[in-house]
N, C-alpha and C positions, 0 to 999 in steps of 0.2 A: 552522584556526579555533578560537579559544579559548572552550570553553563551560565553565561552572561550574555544580555543583550546589550550591544554596545553603543547603539545610539537610536534615538527616536527623531523622526523627521515630523515638524509641524504640517499638518495636512488639513484641509477644509473639506473632507469628504462627507457627505451627508449619509447619514444611517438610516435611510429610508430604503424601501423595497427596490431592488434593481430590476432593469429591464431584462436581463439575462444573468444566468450563472457562467461566469467565465472560467476559463482554465486557470490553475495555479501557475506561477511563473516557472520557466525552464532555463536553466544555464548550460550552454552547450561549451563554452570556453571562457578562459580568463586571460586577460593580458595586462600587464606582465604576470607570469606565473611565478615570480620570484620577488621577495620583499627583504629589505634590510633593517635589522632592529635600529630605531633611533632615526630613521630616515622617513619623511613623508613622500609617499607615493600614490600616483593617482593609478588606480585600478579599475580596469572596465570589465564588466560581466556581459558577455554577449549571449543572447538567447532569443526567448519570446516571452511575452506577457510582462515586461519589466518596467511598465509605467506603474504610477500610483506607488512608488515604493514608500514604505514607513519605516523601515530599519534594516540594517545589516547584523545578522547574528553570526558570531564567530566563536571557535573553540578556546580562543585565548582571549583575555581583555585586552583592549587596544582602543585606540582614538580613531573613530571614522566620522566622515562627513560626505554627503552626497554632493557631487559635483554637477550642476546642470549646465549642459552645453548650450552655448547662446544660439538662439535660432534654430533648434533642433525640431525637426516635423514629429508630428504624433507617431508617425510609423518608425522614425529613429529611436523614439523614446520607447516604443514598444520593443525593440530589438537589442537595447543596450542601456545598462545603468553604470555610472561611473562615481567612484568613491576616493576621497583622498584619505589614505590609511597611514597611521603611523603607530608602529610597534614599540613598546619600551625598550630603551637601549639596553637594558639589564636582561632581557629576554633571550632563553636558549633558542638555538636554532632547531629546525625540525618542520613538520608538516603543519599547516593552518588549514582548519576545516571553516567553511564559510557558506551561508545560505543568504539568498536575498528574500526579503519579505515584502509582500505588497498587500493591497486591499483583497486580492484574489487568493492569498495563502502564502505558503513557504515553498522555496524552489528546492529542487535536488541539491545534494551535497557537492560542492567544489573544493578542490585541494590546491593550496598554495605552498611554495617552498619559502621558508624563511631562513635567510642565509647572511651570512657576515660579508660575503664578496660584493664588490661593487657590480652594480646592474648595468648590463648593455643590452639595448634592443637590436635585434636583427635589423640590417638595413639591405633591403632587397633592391635590384637583383643581386644575389651572391651565389649563383647556381652553377658556376664555372670557376676554374682556378684563375682565369683572368679577370673575373669581377669579384674575387674573394674579397671579403669585408676584413679589414684590418683591425685588430683586437689587442690592446694592451692588457695584460693580467697581472695580478689575479683579477678575475671577473666571473660573473655569471652571465651567459648570454640567454637572452629570452627570445626564442623563436619558434617557428613551426616548419614543418617539412611539406612541401608541395607534391603533387602525384609524379611520380617519375622524375624526381629532381632529386640532386644532391645539394647540400648547403655547404659552401666553403669559408673558412676564417683563416686570415693570415696572422702569424705569430712571429716574433724575433727571439731567438734562443741564444744562449751563449754557451761555449764548450763546458762540459761537465754539469749542466743546469738540469735539474730533475722536477718534472711537472706531473701533476695528476689531472686526469681528464675524467669527468663523469657525466654521463647523459641520465637526467632524471625525467622520465617520462610517465611510464605506467604508474610510478608511485604519486603521481599526481593525478591519475585518472585519464590520461592520454592513450588513445588507442595506438600510438607509435611503436613500433618495435624497432628501436634504435641499432645502429651499427657505426662505429667510430674508427676513423683511421688516421694515422699521422703521415703525411707525404712530404718527401723532399722537394727542392725546386724542380728537380727533373721528373717529378710525378712517381717516383719510387716510393713504395710502402715502406714506413720504417716501424710501425706500430699498428696493431689492430685488435678491437675489442668487439665482442658480440655478447650474448646474454652471460650473466654472471650469476652462479649458484647462490641462492638466498635473496637476489634482487629481482628475479623473474626475468622478464625480456630486458629490463634496463642494463646498461654496460658501462664499464670503467676501466682505466688502464693507468699505470704508472711508467714514465720513461725517461731516461737520461740522454740527452744529446750529446753526441760526440764531437760535432762541429757546430761552428756558430753559423748562423744565417737564417733566412727565412723558411718557415715550414707552413704546410696547410693542414688545417683541421677539417676534415670531411665527416659529414653526418649525414644519413638517409634511412628511411624505412627499409627494412630487410625485404619487404615485399613490394617495395616501391609504390605503396599506398600513400596518400597524404590529403592534406586539405587544412582549413584554417584550425579545426580541432586537433590535429596531429602535432600538438605543441611540445616543446621540450625546453629544459633549463640545462644548459650546457655549462658544466663548473670547470674552470680552468685556474690552477694555482698549485701551490706546494702543500697539500694537505694530507693527512693519512686516508687510507683507503680501508677503513675500518666498517665492517657490517654488524658485528656483534661484541658488546663489551663482556667483561667476565667479572663477577658471575651476572648470569642474566636476570637475577631478581635479587632483591633486598627486603628486610623486613621493616614494616612500620614502626617508627618510634625508636630507629637506630641510627647511628651514623656508620657507613660502610665506605670501604675502598674499592673503587672499581678500577680495573685495569683494561688496558686496549693492547692486544697482542698482534704483532705483524713480524716481518722478517727484521724490521728495524725497531722492534717494540721498545727498545731502551731509550729512544728518542721521544716516548710519549709519555708525559706525565700521568700519574694515576690521578683519577677524579675521586675527590671525597665529597660525599653527598650526605646530608642529614635529612632524614624522612620524619616528618611530624607524626605522632601516633594516632592523630584525629584526622588525618587526611583522608578524604573518600575517593582520591585518585587511585587508579589501578595501574598507571605506569607514570614512570619519570623520565624525561628528556634529559640527556646528558651529551656533551661533546667532546670529541678527541681533536687535538691539534699538536703541531710540531713546535717545540719552543720558538724556534726561528722562522716557522713556515708561513703560508699565506692561506688563511681560511681554516674553517673547522669541518668536521664531519659529524653529523647528528646520528645519535643512536639513542636507544632507550632501554630501561630496566622495568621489569615488573615489580609491583608492590604487593605485598601479602603479610597476612598476620602469623603465619606458621613459622616455627624455626626454620632458619635457613643454614643448610650444610653444605660446605664447598670441599670437593676432592682435594686430596693432597697426594703427591707421588713419593714414593712408589705405592701403589694401591692395585696391583695386578691380580690378587688372589685373597682368599679368605683371610688369612693371617695379616695381610697389610691392609685389609679394607677398613674404610672410614666409618666409625660407629655413629648411629643415629638412632633416635628414638621416634618412631612414627605417633602421629601424622607429622609430616615435615616436608621441606623442599629441598631437593638435592640439585646441586650445581656442579657442572663438570666440562671438559673439554678434552678432545682426542688430540694431545699435542704432536703425536707422531703415528706412522702408519702402524696398524695392529695394536693400537692402543686399547687397554681394558680398564675400566674403573669398577671397582668393587665397593659396595656399602653393607656394612653388617648391622643388624638389628635383631631384637629379641621379639618374640610372638608366642602368644598363649594358644592353647588348644581351643578351637571355636573361633578365633578371630578372623575376620576377612579384610585383606587390605588391597587396595588398588594402586598400582603404579602407571601414571600417565605420563608419557614423555612429551615434550614440547620443544620444537627447534625452528621451523621455518617460519613461524609467526613472529620470530625475533630476527628472521633475516639470516639465520644459520642453515647452511646446506646439509647438516648433519642427518642422516636417516638411521634412526635408533633401532637397535637389535637388544631386547631385554631378556635376560634369563635369570631364574631364580633357583637357588640351590640350598640344600640343608647343610648342617654342619660337617657332614661326612662327604660333601662334595656331590651328592646326587642331585641331578637336574630333575626339578619339580615340575617347572612350566618355562616355556620360552614363547616369544612373540616377536615379529619384526613390524615394520612400518604398517600402521592400519589407518592410513588415509589421514583425515584431518587431525586425528589425535596423535599422530606421528610416533606410534608405539604405545601400546596400552596392555598391561597384563594384570590380571586379577586372580586372587589365591585364597582358599579358605585352609587355615592351617589345622592339621589333625593332632598336633602333640606341641606342648611347649618346647621351646628351644631357641637357638641362635641361628639365624637364617642369613643368606647372602644374596644381594640383587647385583648383578655383573650387567654393566652397560657397554654396548660396542657400537661403532659403525658398522652398518650392515654390509659396507664395501671395504672395510679396513682402512679407510683413508685417514689421514692426518693433517693437522694444521690448526692454527690458533683461531681460524674463523669456525671451526667445527665444535661450537659450544653447545651446551644442551642443559636442559632443565627437567627434572622429573618430580612430579607432584604424587606424594604418598598420602593417601585418603583412605577413609573407612569405606570398604567395599560394600557389596549389596545393592539394594535400590538406588537408581540415579534417575534424575529427571532433567530433560532438555526442553527449552521452550524456544520458538522462533516466532516472527511475525513476517506477515507477507508484504509489509510497507514500512518505510522509514519516514512517511510524512503524511500528513492528512490536512485538508482544508475543511473547516468546520464554521457554520454561520454562528452569528450570535444567538446564545440560547439553544443551539443546534445540539445535534447528537454526534459524537465521534464513536466510530466503529472499528475497533482494532482486532483483526482476525489472528488469534494465537494458535499456533500448532503445538501439540505436546508430544514428545516421545519418552514413554515410559521404558524404564529398564529394570526389570525384576519386581515389579509391582503393578497392581490395577487400581489401588485406592484413588478416590477422588482428589482432584487437585484445586486449590483456591488461589485465584488471581487476585493481586492487590497492586493497583496502579500507584505509583510513587510520583510526586511533583504535580499532581492536580491542582488548580486554583481552587480557592475557598468557594464553597458553594456548589461544586461539583456533585454530582449523585451517579451512582452506579446504577443503571436500569436492569441489566441482565448480562448473562454469560460470565459471570465472575467465578462460577463453580463448574469444573468439567467432572462429571459423574464418572463412576468407575468404568473403566475400558473407553470412555470418549476421548478421541484424539484431536479435536479441534473445537474452537468456540470464538464467536463474535462479541467480543467484551464492548458493551454498549454503555456509553457514559453520556449523561446530559451536562452541558456546560451551562455555566451561569450567563444570564442575559446581560449582565452590566460589563461583560469583557470588551475590552476596546479592540475595534476592528483593526486589522494590521498588526495586531500583536502576535506573538508565538511564544510557546514554551514547550518544554521536553518532558515526556512521560516514560518512565521506566516501569515495565510490567514484572512484578515479583511473583514467582509462583512457589507454592508450598503444599506438602502432602505429609500426611502421618503414615509411616509404613512400618512393618513389623521390625522390631528391634533384634540385636543379636542374640538376647536371651528370650527363651519362649515365653510367651504373653506379655512381652514389653513391645514399645512403639519408639519411633524416634522420628524426628522431622527432618526432611530433606527440603532444599530451597534451590532455585535457579532464577536467574534474570533472561527475560526473553530477549533473543538476540535479532537484530536487523540486518545482519551482515550479508544475507543474500541479495535483498534489494539494493543495498549499498554497493555491494561488488558489481552488480549489473549497471548501476549508474555511473560507475568508475571504469569502464571498459574492461570488467573482469579482473580488477585488481585482486589477487588471492586473497591477501591478508589486509583489509582496509585497518586504518587505526583503530584498535579496539576500543578506545574511550569514544568513538563516534558510532558504534554499532550496539549500543545497549540501551537505546531509547528510540521513541517514536517522536517527531517534531509534529506540533500541531499548530496551524496557522488559522487566526481567527479572521473571517470574512464578515462584512456586513449582512444584517438578517436578509434571509431570501424574501422575495415577494411570493404570491401564489403562482405556481407553475400548472396549474389546471383549474377549470371551471366546470360544473355539471349542471345540466338541465334536462328536465321532463317535458317533451313537446305536448304530450296530453296529461293534464293534470288529474283525471278522472279514470281510474282502473275499473272496468266494467267485469264483474264476476257473475256469470250466468249460474243460477241454480240448476241442479242436476247435472250440468256439464262439469262443474267443479274446476274450471280452468280458466286463466287470464293471463295476460301480458302486459309489460310496461316497458317502452323504449326509452332508454337513456343516452344522452349525447355527452360527450366530453371535449371540451376545447382545450387543447394543450399549447404550452408555451416554454421559453426558455430551453428549449431543446429536450424537454421531458417526453419520453417514449415509453416508460415502464406501465406495465398493468396498473389498472386503478379497480379496486375491490369496492363492491356495492353490497349495501344492507339496508333492508327495509324493516321499519318498527312500526307498531300499531296495527298489525294485520290480526284478525279474529282467530281464535285457538284453532289448530288444526291445518292452517293454510301454511304452506311451506314454499320456500324460493329457491329456484336453480337458475344457474347461468349467472351468478352473481359477480361478474367482474368484466372490465373492458379490456381486451387483449391488448398486448404490447403493440403501440404503433397504430392501434384503431381508434376509430372516434365515436362509435356506437356499439350499444349491446342492448340485448332484449332479456329482460326478466321474465321468467316463466313461474306462473303462481299456480299451486295445484293444492286442493283440499276437499273437504267433504262437499256433497253435491246438495244437502238439504239444510244449508244455513239459510237462517230467517233473512228476508230482505231488509236492508238498511245500509247505513254509510258509516265507514270508519276513517277518521283522519290518520294520515300516514306522514312519515318523516323518511327521507332518503338520505342516507350517510355514505359518502364516498371517501376512500384514503388510497393516497398515493405515496410512494417512496422515491425520491430521487436524490441519488448520491447519498444514500442513508438517512437523508432528512424527510420526516413524515409531514404529510399535509391532509387536514381532514376537511371536508365540505358538506355541509348539511342543508338540504332544502326542504321547506315544508309546503303547505297548501296542495298537498296531493290527497285524494279521496279514493278509498276502496269501497266501491258500491255493488252491493249484492242485487241482482236484478233478475227477472224473468228471461228465460232462454230465448223466448219467441214473444214477439209483438207486432200488432197490426198498427202501425204508426198512422196511416190515414187511409181512409175509405170514403170517398164522396164522388157523386154523380157529376157530370160536366156541366150540366145545366138542368132545366125543367124538362119532364117528359110529356110530350104530346100525345093525346088520346089516339091509338092507333099507329103511333110512331116509335121511334127507337131512340135510346140515349146510351151513351158509354158510362161505366163507372170505373174509376181507377183505383187500385188498392195497391199499397205499398206496405211490405213486411220488413221486420228487422230480426236478424237472427243474431244472438251473441253466443260466442264460443267457436270452436274449431271443428266440432263434430257435425259430419255431414248429415243431413236429414231431408226427407221429401215432406211437403206440407201439403195438406188438403184443404183446401178454400171454398167455403159455402157462404151465400148470402140468406140471411135469415130476417124474417119479418115482414116479406112482401106479400100484399094482398093477392086474391087470385087472378085479378084482372092485370097483374104485372108479372111478366115472365123475365127469367134470367137465362141467358145462354153462353156457355153451357152451364147446366145446373150445379155442378161441382167440378173444381178443376185441381188437378195435382201438380204443384211446382217442384221441381228437382231442386237439390241443394245448391245449384248455381243462380236461381231465379228469386227475386225479391219482389218485382213489379209484376202486375198484370193487369188487364183491361177487359172486363166483362160487358156484354150488351144487355141492355133492359128493354123490353118490349111492352107497350100498353096495348091492350085489346080496344076495339072500338067501343066496348061498353064501358071502358074506364071513365070514371066521372072526374070532373075537376076538383081539386083540393089539394091538401097536404097529408102525407102518409108518414106519420112519426115512427120512431122506435125500430128503425132498419140498422141491422149489425152486419158485419163480416166476421164469420168465425172461422178459425184456423186450427188445425189439428195435426201433430207430429209425434214421432215416436223419438225421444231423446234419452240415451243412456238406458235403454230398457223401458222406459216409462213413457207413458202417453200424456202429452203436454197440449193444453187448450188455452186459445187466446182468443179475445173478442175486440172488435173495434168500438170506439165510443159511437153511441147511437146516432144516428142521423136521420133528416127528413128528406122525403121525395116529393117534389111539387109536380102534380099532374095539371096540364092545361088541355082546355079543348081547342080543335082545330079552328 
């Protein structure tokens, strides 16, 4: 698919780490929503995050330049971006896709109408017949409907004059469900239009005036909803109301005649189109007009590589059927009520063919009913409308022979607009791929994650995903293979560091699988392109069939490289691991920024063999976590340097943080930190001795404390003390008998004994001296 970036704005944005990760731009509406080829028009995109614009992406090549509003505030720049756009005068009419690209990514898809009718802008207030806006036609009026309001336009008509009115709303992504009326000066309704089959909620009408005078054109939302985004393009002129050409598709590398059929079809010239054999486009815009009319009506035909067959009347039965050789594309229309079109072909025993109907995606209201017959007229299989496939029939033939496919409208309707297209392809396994998004914002050197859903039909083999359109230097990290029976995958792609921020490009995801072939022991390849139609449809107010050339890729917008979005610290640098207990803990703190709230995983390296870690993450939105370490109880005392590695992922972008300087220290579970008397002991007097214990580990234990090395003339009270697991300090009383002599008593220690993990643990204080004085 050929996509072009249409202009680049010079910008002085530093490619340094940003203080915050901002949201990508959002477009809510565009005004005006209509453009004329060859005319320069200032178009304003309204929404959010529209400052720091770098370029405008469009689905057609054109000239565009951003127009800066003089004196606009930062808030105004955030909410709108204006471009002077000029489409080549030779460009055909139709829908134009556009996306605003900024330093924060690429916007949602916006649709505009490219029209040959002169543009007129709504002038409010025009919500009553008395305030109706006068309009000369031909014209396309760009406006919007307010809530519980009607919009009125006044025109002048001559006797016998015929005009066409068309409200284009949903087809450009507007939520408006328009209703059109023509009123005379007395307020009497002379013409009315609501939903038109094939156009969804949009509507149109053609009317011939029998009297000269002023008339009112009235438009409003059928639910009386409204707002600035309920926009419309009201086309007024003498143009054909054609929704479908005939045939609906042509073959690449051929020159084809395309007809437009209506009640006055003889007035519409046939279009002759030449399609290059090497074009990658899947559709071609064409336009219909009256030779002396006012304005064009845009349609499109599909492009393919299969042989194209067009039905020729009469072809109501087997004998008159159009002959074709599958695989092929069949084109037809139901010219009159109860029309049946028959197509005859040869098939061999064991062949399996699939017949896929296509109507509404082309704007045709036809509801297909397919039947398959053998040469004797026996019905082999039939199927009516099957949802988005609009009628699909598959059959495996049991004998060589000639067969007939009969195509009918389910409701037996007739009319030139009831055109159809049937793809005849090899049956058997089939692959469908979809994506959950149509756009991504990725920082320079970052990772693009495209979620791909796979729907297998008739096979379970693995699927290989191949991105098309990646810039040079990109690397697929994971997710490019969906193993057998796996239905979804996150395709992870590392983008180059040197991509320019504010740039964008499209990526198409091609899928392929090797499946069993028609003959035993053989295989064949099937392929599919991932469709982003679901997210595009949602962004365009539920537009059922968005332009197909805008739903076969994902747009990637490149933002400046992100700065760190979290930091990690360990308040305590030493992890004390008590022998026998075999347990320890480490508190970790995370400082978050840029809106990051996701979990942070933690990993410790450098631990001695056998020690394991649990609780290795900081939960979402939390700032602290405690790592629990557990291992053997008989490790030798010593120290091990540790490194803590933290990893977080924010909007698919990973960040790793490592901190060193941590120590894993294996210690005794019980220790006498200090044991010293408060001062000298007087003969015949008393003195206190303070003892401070340290216990490592969470296992509760009682400790028996005893003072050793005292001479008989010095007594301790009590002789032995047992501390419960909540006590680590105590004070004992020393008493010297009257016989105590003056001097220094060395080598006194405090002994502690406790049972930990089923083993007796003993510890002693450093020896100290006790000074005895005479009174």
